[in-house]
Structure formats: structure tokens, C-alpha cells
C-alpha positions as CSV (number, residue, x, y, z in Angstrom):
1,M,23.8,6.4,12.7
2,K,20.1,7.2,11.5
3,A,20.3,10.1,8.9
4,S,18.5,12.0,10.8
5,D,18.6,16.1,12.8
6,K,18.7,14.8,16.0
7,P,21.1,11.8,16.7
8,A,20.3,8.1,18.1
9,R,20.1,8.2,21.9
10,V,22.1,4.7,23.9
11,L,22.9,4.3,26.9
12,V,25.9,1.8,27.7
13,V,25.1,-0.5,30.6
14,E,29.0,-1.3,31.6
15,D,30.8,-1.2,35.3
16,E,34.2,-1.5,33.5
17,A,34.6,2.0,33.5
18,L,37.6,1.7,31.5
19,F,35.9,0.1,28.4
20,A,32.6,2.1,29.1
21,R,34.6,5.3,27.9
22,A,36.5,3.7,25.4
23,I,32.5,2.9,24.3
24,A,31.5,6.0,24.6
25,R,34.0,7.9,22.9
26,R,33.9,6.1,19.9
27,L,30.1,6.1,19.6
28,E,30.4,10.3,20.4
29,K,32.4,10.4,17.6
30,A,30.8,9.2,14.9
31,G,27.4,11.1,16.3
32,Y,26.0,9.6,18.7
33,A,24.8,10.9,22.2
34,V,25.6,8.4,24.9
35,R,24.9,7.9,28.9
36,V,27.1,5.6,30.5
37,A,25.7,3.5,34.1
38,P,28.3,1.1,35.4
39,T,25.0,-0.1,37.4
40,L,21.2,-1.8,36.5
41,R,20.3,1.0,39.7
42,E,21.3,3.7,37.8
43,A,20.5,2.2,33.9
44,E,17.0,2.6,35.8
45,A,17.1,5.5,36.7
46,A,18.8,6.5,33.0
47,W,16.2,5.3,31.4
48,L,13.7,6.2,33.1
49,A,15.1,9.8,32.6
50,E,14.5,10.1,28.7
51,A,14.5,6.7,26.6
52,A,17.0,5.7,25.2
53,D,17.1,4.7,20.8
54,L,19.9,1.2,22.3
55,L,20.7,0.3,25.1
56,L,24.3,-1.7,25.4
57,L,23.5,-4.6,28.1
58,D,26.8,-6.0,29.8
59,M,25.5,-10.0,31.3
60,R,27.3,-9.7,35.0
61,L,27.2,-6.4,36.4
62,P,27.4,-5.5,40.9
63,D,24.1,-5.8,41.6
64,G,22.8,-7.9,39.4
65,S,21.8,-9.6,36.4
66,G,21.8,-7.9,32.5
67,L,19.1,-10.3,31.9
68,D,16.6,-9.5,35.2
69,F,17.4,-6.0,33.9
70,L,16.3,-7.2,30.4
71,A,13.3,-8.9,31.4
72,R,12.3,-5.6,33.6
73,F,13.1,-3.4,31.1
74,R,11.0,-4.7,28.4
75,G,8.3,-5.6,30.6
76,V,8.0,-3.3,33.2
77,L,9.7,-0.4,31.9
78,G,7.9,-1.0,28.1
79,A,10.8,-0.1,26.3
80,T,10.9,-0.8,22.8
81,A,14.6,0.2,22.1
82,A,17.0,-2.2,20.9
83,V,19.3,-4.3,22.9
84,L,23.3,-5.1,22.0
85,A,24.2,-8.0,24.3
86,M,27.3,-7.6,25.3
87,S,29.1,-11.4,27.6
88,A,32.0,-12.5,27.9
89,Y,33.9,-16.1,27.4
90,G,31.7,-18.8,28.5
91,E,28.6,-16.6,29.5
92,L,26.9,-17.5,26.0
93,E,24.1,-19.4,27.6
94,D,23.5,-16.2,29.4
95,A,23.6,-13.9,25.7
96,V,21.2,-17.0,24.4
97,S,18.3,-16.2,26.4
98,A,19.1,-12.4,26.3
99,M,18.2,-13.3,22.7
100,K,15.0,-14.7,23.7
101,L,14.1,-11.5,25.9
102,G,14.5,-9.5,22.9
103,A,17.6,-8.8,22.1
104,S,18.3,-8.2,18.7
105,D,22.0,-9.3,18.9
106,Y,24.6,-10.1,21.1
107,L,28.5,-9.0,21.2
108,R,31.0,-11.6,23.2
109,K,34.5,-9.6,25.4
110,P,36.7,-8.3,24.2
111,I,35.0,-6.8,21.6
112,D,36.5,-4.5,18.5
113,L,35.4,-0.7,18.6
114,D,35.0,-0.7,14.8
115,E,32.7,-3.6,14.8
116,L,31.0,-2.6,17.8
117,L,29.8,0.3,15.8
118,L,29.0,-1.5,13.2
119,N,26.3,-3.7,15.4
120,V,25.5,-0.7,16.4
121,E,24.8,0.9,13.1
122,K,22.7,-2.7,12.2
123,V,20.6,-3.1,15.0
124,L,19.6,0.7,14.8
125,A,19.4,0.0,10.9
126,Q,16.9,-3.0,11.7
127,Q,15.1,-0.8,14.6
128,R,14.1,1.9,12.3
129,V,12.7,-0.2,9.1
130,S,10.4,-2.2,12.3
131,L,9.0,0.6,14.5
132,A,7.6,2.3,10.6
133,L,6.5,-1.5,9.3
134,E,4.6,-1.5,12.6
135,Y,3.4,2.3,12.5
136,S,2.5,1.7,8.9
137,R,0.7,-1.3,9.6
138,A,-1.1,0.6,12.8
139,R,-2.0,3.0,10.3
140,E,-3.5,0.9,7.5
141,S,-5.7,-1.3,10.3
142,T,-6.9,1.9,11.7
143,T,-7.9,4.3,8.9
144,Q,-8.6,1.3,5.8
145,D,-11.8,0.2,5.1
146,P,-12.0,-3.7,4.4
147,L,-10.5,-4.7,1.6
148,E,-12.5,-6.9,-0.7
149,I,-13.6,-8.2,-4.1
150,V,-16.6,-6.3,-4.8
151,G,-19.5,-7.8,-7.3
152,A,-21.9,-10.3,-8.6
153,S,-20.5,-10.8,-12.1
154,S,-18.9,-13.4,-13.8
155,A,-15.7,-11.7,-13.1
156,A,-15.5,-10.7,-10.0
157,Q,-16.8,-14.0,-8.9
158,Q,-13.8,-16.0,-10.8
159,L,-11.1,-13.2,-9.6
160,R,-12.5,-14.4,-5.9
161,T,-11.8,-18.4,-6.2
162,Q,-8.6,-17.5,-7.9
163,I,-7.8,-15.8,-5.1
164,E,-9.2,-18.6,-2.4
165,R,-7.0,-20.6,-4.6
166,I,-3.4,-18.8,-4.4
167,A,-4.0,-17.9,-0.6
168,T,-4.3,-21.3,0.4
169,L,-1.1,-22.3,-2.2
170,I,0.4,-19.9,0.0
171,G,-0.7,-20.7,3.4
172,V,0.5,-24.9,2.4
173,A,3.6,-24.4,0.5
174,E,7.2,-24.6,1.8
175,G,9.5,-22.1,1.8
176,E,9.6,-20.3,-1.7
177,A,5.9,-18.6,-2.4
178,P,4.9,-18.5,-5.9
179,T,4.8,-14.9,-7.2
180,V,1.2,-14.5,-9.2
181,L,0.7,-11.3,-12.5
182,I,-2.0,-9.4,-11.8
183,V,-2.7,-7.5,-15.2
184,G,-5.2,-5.1,-16.2
185,E,-6.3,-1.8,-17.2
186,T,-6.0,1.4,-15.0
187,G,-7.8,2.2,-12.2
188,T,-8.9,-2.0,-12.7
189,G,-8.3,-2.5,-8.7
190,K,-4.9,-4.6,-8.5
191,D,-3.9,-2.4,-5.5
192,V,-6.4,-4.4,-4.3
193,A,-6.5,-7.8,-5.6
194,A,-3.1,-7.6,-4.7
195,R,-3.6,-7.3,-0.8
196,V,-6.7,-9.3,-0.2
197,L,-4.8,-12.2,-1.6
198,H,-2.2,-11.1,1.2
199,Q,-5.0,-10.7,3.3
200,H,-6.2,-13.8,2.8
201,S,-2.1,-15.7,3.4
202,R,-0.7,-16.7,6.2
203,R,1.4,-14.5,5.5
204,G,-1.8,-11.8,6.4
205,E,0.2,-10.9,9.5
206,R,3.8,-10.5,7.5
207,P,4.5,-6.6,6.2
208,F,3.0,-5.2,2.9
209,V,5.6,-3.6,1.1
210,H,4.2,-1.6,-1.7
211,V,6.7,-0.8,-4.4
212,D,5.5,2.0,-7.4
213,C,8.1,1.2,-10.2
214,A,6.8,4.3,-12.4
215,A,7.2,7.0,-9.5
216,L,11.1,6.3,-7.7
217,P,13.6,8.2,-8.9
218,K,15.6,5.7,-12.0
219,E,19.1,7.1,-10.0
220,L,18.3,5.5,-6.9
221,I,15.5,2.8,-6.9
222,E,18.0,0.1,-7.3
223,A,19.3,1.6,-3.5
224,E,15.9,2.1,-3.0
225,L,14.5,-2.0,-3.7
226,F,18.2,-4.0,-2.6
227,G,19.5,-1.2,-0.3
228,H,23.1,0.4,0.5
229,V,26.0,0.1,2.6
230,K,27.8,3.4,4.0
231,G,29.9,5.1,1.0
232,A,28.1,3.2,-1.8
233,F,26.9,6.6,-3.2
234,T,27.3,10.0,-2.9
235,N,25.1,11.0,0.0
236,A,24.9,7.9,1.6
237,T,26.2,8.3,5.0
238,S,25.2,5.5,6.0
239,E,24.0,1.7,5.4
240,R,20.2,1.5,4.6
241,T,17.7,-1.6,4.5
242,G,16.0,-1.8,0.7
243,L,12.1,-2.3,0.4
244,I,12.6,-6.3,0.0
245,E,14.7,-6.4,3.2
246,A,12.0,-4.2,4.8
247,A,9.6,-6.8,3.8
248,E,11.1,-9.6,5.7
249,D,8.7,-12.9,4.9
250,G,5.8,-10.6,3.8
251,V,5.0,-9.0,0.2
252,V,6.6,-7.3,-2.2
253,F,4.3,-5.3,-4.5
254,L,6.1,-5.3,-7.4
255,D,3.7,-2.0,-8.9
256,E,4.1,-1.3,-12.4
257,I,6.8,-3.9,-13.1
258,G,7.2,-3.2,-17.2
259,E,8.6,0.3,-15.7
260,L,11.4,-1.1,-14.5
261,P,14.9,-0.2,-16.2
262,L,16.1,-3.7,-18.2
263,E,18.7,-3.4,-16.0
264,L,17.1,-3.5,-13.4
265,Q,14.8,-5.8,-14.0
266,A,17.7,-8.8,-14.9
267,K,18.8,-7.5,-10.5
268,L,15.0,-8.6,-10.0
269,L,15.2,-11.8,-11.9
270,A,18.2,-12.6,-10.3
271,V,16.7,-12.1,-6.4
272,L,14.2,-14.6,-7.6
273,E,16.2,-17.3,-8.6
274,R,18.8,-18.0,-6.2
275,R,16.1,-15.9,-3.2
276,S,19.2,-13.2,-2.2
277,L,20.5,-9.7,-2.7
278,R,23.3,-7.7,-2.4
279,R,22.6,-4.1,-1.3
280,V,24.1,-1.8,-4.0
281,G,28.4,-1.0,-2.8
282,S,28.0,-4.3,-0.7
283,S,29.7,-7.8,-1.3
284,H,27.7,-9.8,1.3
285,E,24.6,-11.7,-0.4
286,R,21.3,-11.2,1.7
287,H,18.8,-13.8,1.8
288,T,14.9,-12.7,1.5
289,D,11.8,-15.0,2.1
290,A,9.8,-12.3,1.0
291,W,7.3,-13.1,-1.5
292,F,6.6,-11.3,-4.7
293,I,3.0,-10.0,-6.5
294,A,4.2,-8.3,-9.5
295,A,1.5,-5.6,-11.7
296,T,1.2,-3.8,-15.2
297,N,-1.6,-1.8,-17.0
298,R,0.0,-2.0,-20.3
299,D,0.0,-5.1,-22.7
300,V,2.2,-7.3,-21.8
301,D,2.3,-9.2,-25.4
302,R,3.5,-5.2,-27.2
303,M,6.1,-5.5,-24.2
304,L,7.7,-8.5,-25.0
305,A,7.5,-7.4,-28.5
306,D,9.7,-4.0,-28.1
307,G,12.3,-5.1,-25.2
308,T,11.0,-2.7,-22.6
309,L,10.5,-6.1,-20.8
310,R,12.5,-9.1,-19.8
311,A,10.9,-12.2,-21.3
312,D,12.8,-14.6,-18.0
313,L,11.5,-12.1,-15.5
314,Y,7.6,-12.4,-17.2
315,Y,8.4,-16.3,-17.1
316,R,9.3,-15.8,-13.6
317,L,6.8,-13.5,-12.4
318,N,4.4,-15.4,-14.6
319,M,3.7,-18.8,-12.4
320,F,-0.3,-17.7,-11.4
321,M,-1.8,-14.6,-13.8
322,L,-4.8,-13.1,-12.0
323,K,-6.8,-11.1,-15.4
324,L,-8.7,-7.9,-13.9
325,A,-11.5,-7.4,-16.3
326,P,-12.5,-3.9,-16.8
327,L,-15.1,-2.4,-15.0
328,R,-17.3,-1.9,-18.6
329,E,-16.9,-5.8,-19.1
330,R,-18.6,-6.5,-15.4
331,D,-22.4,-6.2,-16.2
332,D,-24.3,-4.4,-13.4
333,D,-21.2,-4.6,-11.3
334,V,-20.8,-0.7,-11.5
335,L,-24.3,-0.1,-9.6
336,T,-23.3,-2.9,-6.5
337,L,-18.9,-1.5,-6.6
338,A,-21.5,2.5,-6.4
339,E,-23.3,1.4,-3.4
340,F,-20.7,-0.1,-1.9
341,F,-18.5,3.1,-2.3
342,A,-21.9,5.4,-1.4
343,R,-21.5,3.5,2.2
344,Q,-17.9,3.9,2.8
345,T,-18.2,7.8,1.8
346,R,-21.0,8.4,4.4
347,R,-19.4,6.0,7.1
348,R,-16.0,8.4,6.7
349,Y,-17.6,11.2,6.2
350,G,-20.3,10.9,9.1
351,L,-22.7,12.2,5.6
352,P,-26.8,11.0,6.6
353,E,-28.3,8.2,4.6
354,C,-28.8,9.5,0.4
355,A,-29.5,7.0,-1.6
356,I,-29.3,6.4,-6.0
357,G,-31.9,8.0,-7.6
358,D,-32.5,6.1,-10.6
359,G,-31.9,8.4,-13.3
360,A,-28.7,8.8,-11.3
361,R,-28.2,4.6,-11.7
362,A,-29.2,5.2,-15.4
363,A,-26.2,7.4,-16.0
364,L,-23.8,4.8,-14.2
365,R,-24.7,1.7,-16.6
366,A,-24.3,4.4,-20.1
367,Y,-20.8,5.4,-18.6
368,P,-18.2,4.3,-20.3
369,W,-16.1,3.8,-16.6
370,P,-12.6,4.5,-18.8
371,G,-10.8,4.9,-15.3
372,N,-13.0,1.7,-14.7
373,I,-12.9,1.3,-10.5
374,R,-11.0,4.2,-9.3
375,E,-12.7,6.8,-11.4
376,L,-16.7,5.4,-10.2
377,K,-15.5,5.2,-6.1
378,H,-14.0,9.3,-7.0
379,V,-17.3,10.0,-8.9
380,V,-20.1,8.3,-6.1
381,E,-17.6,9.8,-3.0
382,R,-17.8,13.6,-5.2
383,A,-21.4,13.7,-5.5
384,L,-22.2,12.0,-2.1
385,L,-20.2,15.1,-0.3
386,L,-21.3,18.2,-2.8
387,A,-24.9,16.9,-2.8
388,G,-28.1,18.5,-1.1
389,G,-30.8,16.4,-1.5
390,A,-31.8,12.7,-0.3
391,A,-31.1,11.5,-3.5
392,L,-28.1,11.3,-5.7
393,S,-29.8,12.7,-10.0
394,A,-27.6,12.3,-12.6
395,S,-26.2,15.7,-12.4
396,D,-25.4,15.1,-9.0
397,L,-22.4,12.6,-10.5
398,M,-21.6,15.3,-13.3
399,L,-20.4,12.8,-15.7
400,P,-19.0,13.6,-19.0
401,G,-21.6,13.2,-22.3
402,A,-24.5,11.5,-22.8
403,A,-24.9,9.8,-19.6
404,A,-25.7,12.0,-17.4
405,R,-28.7,13.0,-19.5
406,A,-29.2,8.6,-19.2
407,E,-32.1,9.3,-16.4
408,V,-34.4,9.9,-19.8
409,A,-34.1,6.0,-19.8
410,P,-35.8,5.2,-16.3
411,A,-39.2,7.4,-16.9
412,A,-39.6,6.6,-20.6
413,P,-42.8,5.2,-21.7
414,A,-43.8,2.8,-23.3
415,L,-44.3,3.5,-26.5
416,D,-46.4,0.6,-27.8
417,G,-49.4,2.0,-29.6
418,M,-47.9,5.8,-29.5
419,T,-48.4,7.5,-32.8
420,L,-45.8,9.3,-34.2
421,D,-46.9,12.7,-32.6
422,A,-47.9,10.8,-29.0
423,A,-44.2,10.0,-29.3
424,E,-43.2,13.5,-30.2
425,K,-45.2,15.0,-27.8
426,A,-43.2,12.7,-24.5
427,L,-39.8,13.7,-25.5
428,I,-40.0,16.5,-26.0
429,E,-41.9,16.9,-22.8
430,M,-39.0,14.4,-21.2
431,A,-36.5,17.2,-22.7
432,L,-38.3,19.6,-20.6
433,K,-38.4,18.3,-17.5
434,R,-35.1,17.1,-17.5
435,T,-33.5,20.2,-18.4
436,G,-36.1,22.5,-16.0
437,H,-38.0,23.8,-18.9
438,N,-34.8,25.4,-20.1
439,V,-36.2,25.2,-23.7
440,S,-32.5,25.8,-25.9
441,E,-30.9,23.2,-23.8
442,A,-33.8,20.4,-24.5
443,A,-33.8,21.3,-28.2
444,R,-30.2,20.4,-27.8
445,Q,-30.3,17.5,-26.9
446,L,-33.2,16.2,-28.9
447,G,-30.4,17.5,-32.0
448,V,-33.1,20.4,-33.3
449,T,-32.7,24.5,-33.5
450,R,-34.5,25.9,-31.1
451,M,-36.4,27.9,-33.5
452,A,-38.1,23.7,-34.6
453,M,-38.5,23.0,-30.7
454,R,-40.5,26.2,-30.2
455,Y,-42.6,25.2,-33.3
456,R,-43.6,21.8,-32.1
457,M,-43.7,22.4,-29.1
458,K,-47.1,24.9,-30.1
459,A,-48.1,22.8,-32.2
460,H,-48.4,20.1,-29.4
461,G,-49.9,22.8,-27.4
462,I,-46.9,22.6,-24.9
463,D,-46.3,25.6,-22.3
464,G,-43.6,27.7,-23.4
465,G,-42.8,28.4,-20.2
């Protein structure tokens, strides 16, 4: 049964009264809420009164065929519930037809009640995963901006080319998809690169399951990845599908793979080699067609040397490697990205047009961006939400250190032909203008005392304000 306070609802459509009551008793004992309908007409009325999570549908009923009802159930009633078809010997063709109409599985009579319960649990678990993935995909498609690799630098162009080539290979490859390892500093966009790679491949409409290996609790990480059977450990009150199975034939993105414990790395390697997995507590092998993409912000060579990353797993993952350059090495991509994030922010919050001023542009260039693209995005978004002018200034960005004072660069006069006195006067005037005529702050920025600043201002005939 599903692990929630509200029991799953099961509608049993079966005209054999004794068998229907036996099914109801067995499912109610397991915690399900059960209704029984002996005819298709009563089943439709029961469904319209309260939709069920699972329909147990006999193929032959007094007032018609279960197949006809299933077609109506899906087409007219618009049901999203799971369906288990029940057929007698000789009705196998009907069961196959039911599967084509959307039934999750079929059971052949006579049906063992324990087997029935296991199938009910399995189908409802699959249905929950499917609905969760549909919700996730719908939410991402409506709330996220389109993903793309932004920038004109050689690093950005090379990354786009590599993604296109790998995505093309995934599109034509049969069977196992080649693994990809994405490396780069924190904030360089490894998650975005993985999602763009997914979207550009022929698996773009399939699930994308993001697994943050650093965030998963160590005591639960195996069950989260591989799933578990009922009773596998304390509090395992029901069977659960793992994240790898939930990806189906889509993508499993293993973010921060270096944080995965060594014993789990060995089990992951076995999954990659055999293309199958076992749920915790189970001896049954389950096949997986998932495409595995991994990422890390750590130094791979150092992890291999200190033993925190298995060499055999590394070589298995590293069929293709994407190296993401830090933002400080991407030329003027910082300005292109800043404009991109500004457009996103204005659109998301309905903000008026607000340009990035020359001072702010100089500050963006001067700052080293230790947090890379993620830091840039947060800085631009914060500045736009707090700024009140028609253009962002360097001070709006609230960058630490000397970068915040970089707007001196675009306003700096040409020093060619200037005397030393003229150049000094120009620097003092710019410092005063930049600080709103705050003499103490201007002196600090120029590296002199306030007294020395006052003396030079008087010597150059600059108003002390």
C-alpha cells in the first residue's frame, strides 16, 4: 500500500460475488479502501461518485465487455487511475487487448489473493512514480526558462559543439547510451550542461532524474538509488521504486559523484556493467535502460589518488568528458550572461527595462567570480530587484573588494600628454565624484590620508564641499 495517511482507493469490477468479497477482504486487511461493482453500469456510477486509484476489471461482465468499459473509462471518463485486468483461461486475447488500451498488467483466473496483493502494490507504486514524473516534467516546462549554453567565448562554443555531437550519438545508438562525465568548479553550470545534453538528444521527452549524491543521507542513499522491498529494513513498510528505476529510459544525472560512498560506488559500477539492479532486500534483477550522466566539482586526479573515487568507476563513467571552464576564463561571456540573466529576471518578476550601465559592466569584468555563473546570476537578480534607477551602477551590484570601484575605468581620461599635476587632479576629481564627494572615502580609495587628500585638493583648487 502507498505510504501516506490516506489509503489508496480500489474499485473491484467483478460479478462473481464470493470472489469479489474475498478480494475486498484481502485488500481491506492490507489497508486499502475498496468498493465492489458487479456490473459495468454500477462501476461507472461508482467511478463518477469517487475516482479510484486502481481499477480491478474483469473482462467478462453481465452487461458487457471489460474492454468496452476500459475504452470508455480512458476516453470519456478521462481516468488516470491504474488498471489491472482479470481474465479467465481462454481469454488471453482480451487481456492483451486490455494492455493496449492502457491496462498496467493482467491476471489470469483463478487468482491467488497473495499474488493479487503483490500486483496491486506493484502497479500502484508504478503509478505514483509515473504521476510524479509527469508533474515534474509539466512543472519544469511551465516554470523554467529555456536552457541553453550562453556565451561567445571559445570555451562556450566548444561546449556547445561537444554537446551536439554527443546528443547525436545518443540519437543513433542502439541499446546502451554512452556515459558522460561533466567536470568543473562549483557554479560553472554542470546541471545546465546535463539538461541541455538531455534535451538535445532523442531522449529529450523522457524523464530527467537529478540525484544529488552529496545531499542524500548516507543511511538511506542505497534505498533511494536502487529502491527497496517491503520489510527490507526498519520502516520499510511498502515496496519502493528507486531513482534509477524512476528514470526509466531517460537520464539519471548523478551530481557530485565523488560524494558517493565507496561501497555504493561499487554497486553503481555493477549497474553500469550489467545494466540491471537489485532493490534493497530483493534477489530479483531489474533491467535498466537509463542513460547515466555524472558530474563533480572536485579534482578527479586527487580523488583517484586519495581513494575517494574508484578508478574502475571513473573509467566506466568517463566515456565522454565535458570540461566546463570557470567564468574568469571565458572572456566577455560575463557580460553576455549578465544580460541573459537580466532579461530572465525582468520577465520573471515583470520588472521595467533596466540597462546595465558602463560602471556596472566594468565591475562585472573586474570581479574574479569565485562562485562562477551561479554567483553571477544571483548578483544580477538581486541588483535588479533592489535597484530603482533606469540603469544598474557598480554599487547596485554590491560586489566585494576592488571590483565595486571598477566604474572608474570607463570614465578614466586619456593620460597621454598630461602633466603629473593634471593627472593627479583628474584622479582626485573622479574619486570624489565616485564617492558622492565623501572626502574620507575618496582618500581611502586613493590610498592616502584624509589630511593629505585635503592638502592636494586645496593645491589643485578643488572645492572641499
